[in-house]
NUVEXZA-128854 format. One record per residue (C-alpha): residue in one letter; chain; z, y, x; residue number from 1. Coordinates in pm, 1 decimal. Example, Ala and Ser with C-alpha at 12.3 -4.5 7.8 and 13.67 -1.06 7.14 Angstrom:
2
<node res="A" chain="A" z="780.0" y="-450.0" x="1230.0" n="1"/>
<node res="S" chain="A" z="714.0" y="-106.0" x="1367.0" n="2"/>
//
This chain:
243
<node res="X" chain="A" z="-2070.8" y="11329.0" x="-3157.9" n="1"/>
<node res="X" chain="A" z="-2091.9" y="10952.5" x="-3149.2" n="2"/>
<node res="X" chain="A" z="-1900.4" y="10949.2" x="-2821.6" n="3"/>
<node res="X" chain="A" z="-1623.9" y="11163.5" x="-2973.7" n="4"/>
<node res="X" chain="A" z="-1604.8" y="10934.7" x="-3277.4" n="5"/>
<node res="X" chain="A" z="-1589.3" y="10626.4" x="-3053.7" n="6"/>
<node res="X" chain="A" z="-1313.5" y="10787.5" x="-2848.3" n="7"/>
<node res="X" chain="A" z="-1114.4" y="10864.4" x="-3164.8" n="8"/>
<node res="X" chain="A" z="-1151.7" y="10505.4" x="-3282.8" n="9"/>
<node res="X" chain="A" z="-1030.7" y="10375.5" x="-2947.0" n="10"/>
<node res="X" chain="A" z="-731.8" y="10609.7" x="-2952.1" n="11"/>
<node res="X" chain="A" z="-650.0" y="10505.8" x="-3309.3" n="12"/>
<node res="X" chain="A" z="-667.4" y="10137.8" x="-3212.9" n="13"/>
<node res="X" chain="A" z="-443.9" y="10190.7" x="-2908.7" n="14"/>
<node res="X" chain="A" z="-199.4" y="10390.8" x="-3116.1" n="15"/>
<node res="X" chain="A" z="-194.5" y="10125.2" x="-3388.2" n="16"/>
<node res="X" chain="A" z="-132.4" y="9849.1" x="-3135.5" n="17"/>
<node res="X" chain="A" z="150.2" y="10045.7" x="-2975.8" n="18"/>
<node res="X" chain="A" z="307.1" y="10102.3" x="-3319.6" n="19"/>
<node res="X" chain="A" z="278.1" y="9731.5" x="-3399.9" n="20"/>
<node res="X" chain="A" z="447.1" y="9642.4" x="-3071.6" n="21"/>
<node res="X" chain="A" z="735.0" y="9881.2" x="-3142.5" n="22"/>
<node res="X" chain="A" z="780.0" y="9735.3" x="-3489.3" n="23"/>
<node res="X" chain="A" z="775.8" y="9380.1" x="-3356.2" n="24"/>
<node res="X" chain="A" z="1030.7" y="9470.5" x="-3087.8" n="25"/>
<node res="X" chain="A" z="1251.7" y="9633.8" x="-3349.9" n="26"/>
<node res="X" chain="A" z="1236.0" y="9323.0" x="-3568.0" n="27"/>
<node res="X" chain="A" z="1327.5" y="9101.9" x="-3273.0" n="28"/>
<node res="X" chain="A" z="1620.9" y="9322.9" x="-3182.9" n="29"/>
<node res="X" chain="A" z="1741.1" y="9325.6" x="-3543.4" n="30"/>
<node res="X" chain="A" z="1706.7" y="8948.4" x="-3566.7" n="31"/>
<node res="X" chain="A" z="1904.3" y="8907.6" x="-3245.6" n="32"/>
<node res="X" chain="A" z="2176.3" y="9144.5" x="-3369.5" n="33"/>
<node res="X" chain="A" z="2196.9" y="8961.6" x="-3702.8" n="34"/>
<node res="X" chain="A" z="2220.4" y="8622.7" x="-3531.6" n="35"/>
<node res="X" chain="A" z="2496.9" y="8744.8" x="-3302.4" n="36"/>
<node res="X" chain="A" z="2693.2" y="8899.1" x="-3590.0" n="37"/>
<node res="X" chain="A" z="2659.8" y="8580.2" x="-3793.0" n="38"/>
<node res="X" chain="A" z="2778.3" y="8360.6" x="-3505.5" n="39"/>
<node res="X" chain="A" z="3072.4" y="8586.7" x="-3424.2" n="40"/>
<node res="X" chain="A" z="3177.7" y="8599.1" x="-3789.3" n="41"/>
<node res="X" chain="A" z="3216.2" y="8220.3" x="-3807.2" n="42"/>
<node res="X" chain="A" z="3367.2" y="8205.5" x="-3458.4" n="43"/>
<node res="X" chain="A" z="3638.1" y="8456.3" x="-3549.5" n="44"/>
<node res="X" chain="A" z="3710.1" y="8274.1" x="-3873.0" n="45"/>
<node res="X" chain="A" z="3745.6" y="7948.7" x="-3679.6" n="46"/>
<node res="X" chain="A" z="3986.8" y="8117.0" x="-3439.7" n="47"/>
<node res="X" chain="A" z="4210.3" y="8218.8" x="-3727.7" n="48"/>
<node res="X" chain="A" z="4221.1" y="7861.5" x="-3856.9" n="49"/>
<node res="X" chain="A" z="4290.2" y="7710.5" x="-3515.3" n="50"/>
<node res="X" chain="A" z="4574.3" y="7953.9" x="-3448.5" n="51"/>
<node res="X" chain="A" z="4742.4" y="7918.9" x="-3787.5" n="52"/>
<node res="X" chain="A" z="4723.8" y="7546.9" x="-3863.8" n="53"/>
<node res="X" chain="A" z="4954.4" y="7280.2" x="-3724.2" n="54"/>
<node res="X" chain="A" z="5087.6" y="6939.2" x="-3820.5" n="55"/>
<node res="X" chain="A" z="5224.1" y="6614.8" x="-3679.6" n="56"/>
<node res="X" chain="A" z="5022.0" y="6366.0" x="-3882.9" n="57"/>
<node res="X" chain="A" z="4758.2" y="6184.3" x="-3674.1" n="58"/>
<node res="X" chain="A" z="4473.3" y="6295.8" x="-3901.2" n="59"/>
<node res="X" chain="A" z="4584.9" y="6658.5" x="-3876.0" n="60"/>
<node res="X" chain="A" z="4623.2" y="6644.8" x="-3498.1" n="61"/>
<node res="X" chain="A" z="4282.2" y="6484.1" x="-3451.4" n="62"/>
<node res="X" chain="A" z="4102.5" y="6729.1" x="-3678.5" n="63"/>
<node res="X" chain="A" z="4270.2" y="7030.3" x="-3516.5" n="64"/>
<node res="X" chain="A" z="4193.6" y="6898.0" x="-3167.7" n="65"/>
<node res="X" chain="A" z="3826.3" y="6873.9" x="-3260.6" n="66"/>
<node res="X" chain="A" z="3836.1" y="7219.0" x="-3420.2" n="67"/>
<node res="X" chain="A" z="3991.4" y="7360.8" x="-3102.9" n="68"/>
<node res="X" chain="A" z="3725.0" y="7200.3" x="-2884.4" n="69"/>
<node res="X" chain="A" z="3453.0" y="7359.5" x="-3097.1" n="70"/>
<node res="X" chain="A" z="3627.6" y="7695.5" x="-3079.6" n="71"/>
<node res="X" chain="A" z="3625.6" y="7682.6" x="-2699.5" n="72"/>
<node res="X" chain="A" z="3264.9" y="7560.9" x="-2692.0" n="73"/>
<node res="X" chain="A" z="3145.1" y="7827.9" x="-2936.8" n="74"/>
<node res="X" chain="A" z="3318.0" y="8096.6" x="-2730.6" n="75"/>
<node res="X" chain="A" z="3142.9" y="7973.5" x="-2418.8" n="76"/>
<node res="X" chain="A" z="2808.1" y="7966.2" x="-2598.0" n="77"/>
<node res="X" chain="A" z="2857.7" y="8319.6" x="-2728.9" n="78"/>
<node res="X" chain="A" z="2939.8" y="8438.3" x="-2379.6" n="79"/>
<node res="X" chain="A" z="2610.2" y="8300.1" x="-2245.9" n="80"/>
<node res="X" chain="A" z="2382.3" y="8365.4" x="-2544.6" n="81"/>
<node res="X" chain="A" z="2084.1" y="8593.5" x="-2490.5" n="82"/>
<node res="X" chain="A" z="1841.2" y="8475.8" x="-2758.5" n="83"/>
<node res="X" chain="A" z="1847.2" y="8432.8" x="-3134.9" n="84"/>
<node res="X" chain="A" z="1830.1" y="8056.1" x="-3099.3" n="85"/>
<node res="X" chain="A" z="2127.1" y="8048.2" x="-2862.3" n="86"/>
<node res="X" chain="A" z="2335.0" y="8251.7" x="-3107.0" n="87"/>
<node res="X" chain="A" z="2233.6" y="8003.6" x="-3377.0" n="88"/>
<node res="X" chain="A" z="2362.8" y="7721.8" x="-3157.0" n="89"/>
<node res="X" chain="A" z="2696.4" y="7902.7" x="-3127.2" n="90"/>
<node res="X" chain="A" z="2702.3" y="7951.3" x="-3503.5" n="91"/>
<node res="X" chain="A" z="2646.4" y="7579.9" x="-3558.4" n="92"/>
<node res="X" chain="A" z="2930.0" y="7491.4" x="-3321.0" n="93"/>
<node res="X" chain="A" z="3166.7" y="7734.3" x="-3495.0" n="94"/>
<node res="X" chain="A" z="3071.2" y="7595.4" x="-3837.4" n="95"/>
<node res="X" chain="A" z="3135.4" y="7244.1" x="-3714.0" n="96"/>
<node res="X" chain="A" z="3477.3" y="7356.7" x="-3594.8" n="97"/>
<node res="X" chain="A" z="3548.4" y="7507.9" x="-3936.3" n="98"/>
<node res="X" chain="A" z="3461.9" y="7176.7" x="-4100.9" n="99"/>
<node res="X" chain="A" z="3722.3" y="7010.8" x="-3880.2" n="100"/>
<node res="X" chain="A" z="3973.1" y="7283.5" x="-3968.3" n="101"/>
<node res="X" chain="A" z="3891.3" y="7229.9" x="-4335.1" n="102"/>
<node res="X" chain="A" z="3955.1" y="6857.6" x="-4287.8" n="103"/>
<node res="X" chain="A" z="4292.4" y="6938.2" x="-4130.4" n="104"/>
<node res="X" chain="A" z="4380.7" y="7146.0" x="-4435.3" n="105"/>
<node res="X" chain="A" z="4292.7" y="6851.9" x="-4659.4" n="106"/>
<node res="X" chain="A" z="4511.0" y="6621.5" x="-4447.3" n="107"/>
<node res="X" chain="A" z="4795.2" y="6873.5" x="-4478.6" n="108"/>
<node res="X" chain="A" z="4759.8" y="6880.1" x="-4854.9" n="109"/>
<node res="X" chain="A" z="4647.5" y="7243.8" x="-4853.9" n="110"/>
<node res="X" chain="A" z="4365.8" y="7413.6" x="-5038.3" n="111"/>
<node res="X" chain="A" z="4059.0" y="7342.8" x="-4820.6" n="112"/>
<node res="X" chain="A" z="3939.4" y="7699.6" x="-4870.4" n="113"/>
<node res="X" chain="A" z="3592.3" y="7828.8" x="-4953.3" n="114"/>
<node res="X" chain="A" z="3288.6" y="7610.5" x="-4907.1" n="115"/>
<node res="X" chain="A" z="3091.0" y="7632.6" x="-4584.9" n="116"/>
<node res="X" chain="A" z="2718.8" y="7633.0" x="-4510.4" n="117"/>
<node res="X" chain="A" z="2592.9" y="7282.1" x="-4431.3" n="118"/>
<node res="X" chain="A" z="2547.6" y="7177.6" x="-4070.9" n="119"/>
<node res="X" chain="A" z="2188.0" y="7153.1" x="-3956.4" n="120"/>
<node res="X" chain="A" z="2275.2" y="6831.3" x="-3771.4" n="121"/>
<node res="X" chain="A" z="2417.3" y="6675.7" x="-4089.4" n="122"/>
<node res="X" chain="A" z="2105.7" y="6709.3" x="-4302.9" n="123"/>
<node res="X" chain="A" z="2043.0" y="6389.9" x="-4496.7" n="124"/>
<node res="X" chain="A" z="2366.8" y="6222.9" x="-4381.2" n="125"/>
<node res="X" chain="A" z="2557.5" y="6254.3" x="-4709.2" n="126"/>
<node res="X" chain="A" z="2930.2" y="6210.3" x="-4763.3" n="127"/>
<node res="X" chain="A" z="3147.2" y="5904.1" x="-4815.0" n="128"/>
<node res="X" chain="A" z="3275.2" y="5838.6" x="-5166.8" n="129"/>
<node res="X" chain="A" z="3438.3" y="5496.5" x="-5124.5" n="130"/>
<node res="X" chain="A" z="3628.4" y="5288.5" x="-4867.9" n="131"/>
<node res="X" chain="A" z="3441.5" y="5072.9" x="-4616.2" n="132"/>
<node res="X" chain="A" z="3568.4" y="4804.6" x="-4376.9" n="133"/>
<node res="X" chain="A" z="3379.8" y="4586.4" x="-4127.9" n="134"/>
<node res="X" chain="A" z="3458.9" y="4358.2" x="-3833.7" n="135"/>
<node res="X" chain="A" z="3293.4" y="4376.0" x="-3493.3" n="136"/>
<node res="X" chain="A" z="3395.5" y="4167.9" x="-3191.7" n="137"/>
<node res="X" chain="A" z="3747.7" y="4125.4" x="-3323.5" n="138"/>
<node res="X" chain="A" z="3789.8" y="4492.1" x="-3409.6" n="139"/>
<node res="X" chain="A" z="3823.5" y="4637.5" x="-3757.0" n="140"/>
<node res="X" chain="A" z="3637.1" y="4955.8" x="-3841.2" n="141"/>
<node res="X" chain="A" z="3729.6" y="5145.4" x="-4155.3" n="142"/>
<node res="X" chain="A" z="3584.7" y="5449.5" x="-4326.3" n="143"/>
<node res="X" chain="A" z="3666.3" y="5643.7" x="-4640.2" n="144"/>
<node res="X" chain="A" z="3646.8" y="5978.0" x="-4818.5" n="145"/>
<node res="X" chain="A" z="4013.4" y="6068.0" x="-4756.8" n="146"/>
<node res="X" chain="A" z="4238.8" y="6073.7" x="-4449.7" n="147"/>
<node res="X" chain="A" z="4488.8" y="5792.9" x="-4404.2" n="148"/>
<node res="X" chain="A" z="4699.6" y="5613.2" x="-4146.9" n="149"/>
<node res="X" chain="A" z="4407.2" y="5379.1" x="-4077.9" n="150"/>
<node res="X" chain="A" z="4140.1" y="5652.7" x="-4088.0" n="151"/>
<node res="X" chain="A" z="4265.8" y="5954.3" x="-3890.2" n="152"/>
<node res="X" chain="A" z="3929.4" y="6060.1" x="-3740.0" n="153"/>
<node res="X" chain="A" z="3718.3" y="6304.5" x="-3935.8" n="154"/>
<node res="X" chain="A" z="3342.1" y="6323.4" x="-3891.5" n="155"/>
<node res="X" chain="A" z="3147.9" y="6612.8" x="-4050.8" n="156"/>
<node res="X" chain="A" z="2828.0" y="6412.2" x="-4084.2" n="157"/>
<node res="X" chain="A" z="2548.2" y="6381.9" x="-3833.5" n="158"/>
<node res="X" chain="A" z="2355.3" y="6127.4" x="-3634.6" n="159"/>
<node res="X" chain="A" z="2464.6" y="5844.3" x="-3409.3" n="160"/>
<node res="X" chain="A" z="2178.8" y="5738.8" x="-3181.1" n="161"/>
<node res="X" chain="A" z="1937.7" y="5888.1" x="-3434.0" n="162"/>
<node res="X" chain="A" z="2092.5" y="5716.7" x="-3737.4" n="163"/>
<node res="X" chain="A" z="2250.0" y="5939.4" x="-4009.7" n="164"/>
<node res="X" chain="A" z="2621.7" y="5878.9" x="-4056.1" n="165"/>
<node res="X" chain="A" z="2794.0" y="6039.9" x="-4356.4" n="166"/>
<node res="X" chain="A" z="3085.4" y="6280.4" x="-4345.7" n="167"/>
<node res="X" chain="A" z="3422.3" y="6116.6" x="-4397.9" n="168"/>
<node res="X" chain="A" z="3729.9" y="5973.4" x="-4229.1" n="169"/>
<node res="X" chain="A" z="3705.1" y="5684.1" x="-3983.4" n="170"/>
<node res="X" chain="A" z="3939.8" y="5447.4" x="-3801.6" n="171"/>
<node res="X" chain="A" z="3770.1" y="5511.5" x="-3466.1" n="172"/>
<node res="X" chain="A" z="3543.7" y="5790.8" x="-3337.4" n="173"/>
<node res="X" chain="A" z="3257.7" y="5552.2" x="-3257.0" n="174"/>
<node res="X" chain="A" z="3012.2" y="5846.2" x="-3255.0" n="175"/>
<node res="X" chain="A" z="3156.2" y="5989.9" x="-2932.6" n="176"/>
<node res="X" chain="A" z="2944.8" y="5919.8" x="-2622.5" n="177"/>
<node res="X" chain="A" z="3238.8" y="5769.8" x="-2432.9" n="178"/>
<node res="X" chain="A" z="3278.1" y="5499.2" x="-2699.1" n="179"/>
<node res="X" chain="A" z="2917.0" y="5458.0" x="-2804.0" n="180"/>
<node res="X" chain="A" z="2823.9" y="5255.7" x="-2495.9" n="181"/>
<node res="X" chain="A" z="3128.4" y="5027.3" x="-2508.0" n="182"/>
<node res="X" chain="A" z="3128.5" y="4963.4" x="-2882.4" n="183"/>
<node res="X" chain="A" z="2768.4" y="5024.9" x="-2975.2" n="184"/>
<node res="X" chain="A" z="2790.4" y="5328.7" x="-3199.5" n="185"/>
<node res="X" chain="A" z="2465.2" y="5244.7" x="-3376.7" n="186"/>
<node res="X" chain="A" z="2581.1" y="4888.0" x="-3439.5" n="187"/>
<node res="X" chain="A" z="2907.3" y="5009.0" x="-3595.1" n="188"/>
<node res="X" chain="A" z="2719.2" y="5258.6" x="-3810.9" n="189"/>
<node res="X" chain="A" z="2474.4" y="4993.8" x="-3928.3" n="190"/>
<node res="X" chain="A" z="2759.2" y="4757.6" x="-4018.4" n="191"/>
<node res="X" chain="A" z="2944.6" y="5025.5" x="-4213.5" n="192"/>
<node res="X" chain="A" z="2625.3" y="5149.6" x="-4378.9" n="193"/>
<node res="X" chain="A" z="2372.2" y="4866.0" x="-4385.1" n="194"/>
<node res="X" chain="A" z="2013.2" y="4975.4" x="-4315.2" n="195"/>
<node res="X" chain="A" z="1907.2" y="4800.6" x="-4635.6" n="196"/>
<node res="X" chain="A" z="2028.7" y="5113.3" x="-4813.7" n="197"/>
<node res="X" chain="A" z="1806.3" y="5338.8" x="-4607.3" n="198"/>
<node res="X" chain="A" z="1906.9" y="5596.6" x="-4349.4" n="199"/>
<node res="X" chain="A" z="1935.0" y="5887.8" x="-4590.2" n="200"/>
<node res="X" chain="A" z="2240.0" y="5749.0" x="-4769.2" n="201"/>
<node res="X" chain="A" z="2092.9" y="5844.0" x="-5106.5" n="202"/>
<node res="X" chain="A" z="2060.5" y="5486.3" x="-5235.8" n="203"/>
<node res="X" chain="A" z="2394.5" y="5372.2" x="-5093.5" n="204"/>
<node res="X" chain="A" z="2640.3" y="5362.2" x="-5386.2" n="205"/>
<node res="X" chain="A" z="2926.3" y="5461.7" x="-5156.2" n="206"/>
<node res="X" chain="A" z="2759.6" y="5771.1" x="-5013.4" n="207"/>
<node res="X" chain="A" z="2701.3" y="6099.2" x="-5189.9" n="208"/>
<node res="X" chain="A" z="2356.9" y="6214.7" x="-5080.1" n="209"/>
<node res="X" chain="A" z="2444.3" y="6577.4" x="-5147.4" n="210"/>
<node res="X" chain="A" z="2536.7" y="6612.2" x="-4782.3" n="211"/>
<node res="X" chain="A" z="2859.1" y="6808.2" x="-4824.1" n="212"/>
<node res="X" chain="A" z="2920.8" y="7169.7" x="-4903.9" n="213"/>
<node res="X" chain="A" z="2667.6" y="7419.4" x="-5020.9" n="214"/>
<node res="X" chain="A" z="2586.8" y="7749.7" x="-4858.0" n="215"/>
<node res="X" chain="A" z="2831.9" y="8030.6" x="-4906.3" n="216"/>
<node res="X" chain="A" z="2710.7" y="8304.4" x="-5139.3" n="217"/>
<node res="X" chain="A" z="2615.0" y="8621.5" x="-4962.0" n="218"/>
<node res="X" chain="A" z="2578.8" y="8460.2" x="-4622.3" n="219"/>
<node res="X" chain="A" z="2317.8" y="8629.3" x="-4405.2" n="220"/>
<node res="X" chain="A" z="2059.0" y="8373.9" x="-4305.9" n="221"/>
<node res="X" chain="A" z="1912.8" y="8401.1" x="-3957.5" n="222"/>
<node res="X" chain="A" z="1674.9" y="8106.7" x="-3980.6" n="223"/>
<node res="X" chain="A" z="1818.3" y="7756.2" x="-3969.8" n="224"/>
<node res="X" chain="A" z="1706.4" y="7571.9" x="-3657.6" n="225"/>
<node res="X" chain="A" z="1664.4" y="7196.7" x="-3643.6" n="226"/>
<node res="X" chain="A" z="1924.9" y="7083.4" x="-3393.0" n="227"/>
<node res="X" chain="A" z="1819.1" y="6721.9" x="-3409.3" n="228"/>
<node res="X" chain="A" z="2174.1" y="6587.4" x="-3420.0" n="229"/>
<node res="X" chain="A" z="2299.7" y="6744.0" x="-3097.3" n="230"/>
<node res="X" chain="A" z="2620.2" y="6850.4" x="-3271.8" n="231"/>
<node res="X" chain="A" z="2776.6" y="6661.2" x="-3556.6" n="232"/>
<node res="X" chain="A" z="3109.1" y="6545.5" x="-3414.3" n="233"/>
<node res="X" chain="A" z="2981.3" y="6424.9" x="-3082.7" n="234"/>
<node res="X" chain="A" z="2823.4" y="6580.4" x="-2777.3" n="235"/>
<node res="X" chain="A" z="2781.1" y="6951.8" x="-2845.0" n="236"/>
<node res="X" chain="A" z="2701.3" y="7051.4" x="-2490.7" n="237"/>
<node res="X" chain="A" z="3006.9" y="7260.7" x="-2405.9" n="238"/>
<node res="X" chain="A" z="2807.1" y="7582.0" x="-2407.0" n="239"/>
<node res="X" chain="A" z="2550.6" y="7485.0" x="-2145.0" n="240"/>
<node res="X" chain="A" z="2213.0" y="7615.6" x="-2263.2" n="241"/>
<node res="X" chain="A" z="2027.3" y="7464.1" x="-1972.6" n="242"/>
<node res="X" chain="A" z="1901.8" y="7800.6" x="-1846.1" n="243"/>
//
């Protein structure tokens, strides 16, 4: 009798473990499906903006060029993605592209459209609220909250060599790797936003610490990863997951 009871307990334990494994697998599959759907939703929305916006002003051309680059990169990432995290990377790239498209709409004088979820890479960077101008090695660097002839380069907020840089319009894209070495991207950022204010931007009177737009109501959340500044208007990898 004891042997029969022991056998039943073993069978129950095996059955329970098998059920738990099936449930866990189902949750993983659902999470993967949700992450893919979320990434594709923003990617398709970005495609519509890239295809339908155009303009000759420098600020518009620059913003749309950056939006187009993110559209291509997000498409490549989606084509390679196999995990939830990789779909989240594609989502982040598409959202960054939409921020550039939104900036192009602002430069065109159009309604910017609905707010977007914040970029993971832009956490704590804030947003410019006033004009800035500094000199470095005979060059003038300007930044401000609105596009202009002197500030045609939009940046959605992020990190330059680990230092938060707020969203806004800049005279030169000093955050791009090709220019960072020649100009010293961190040096430019520190001149525009002195470290005395702190890296978060919250105590800088010219930077809104809110960090940009809030999350869109009804958006399905798939778990926000910490991208550590790998996106944010600079080197977003071009879809290479390193696998």
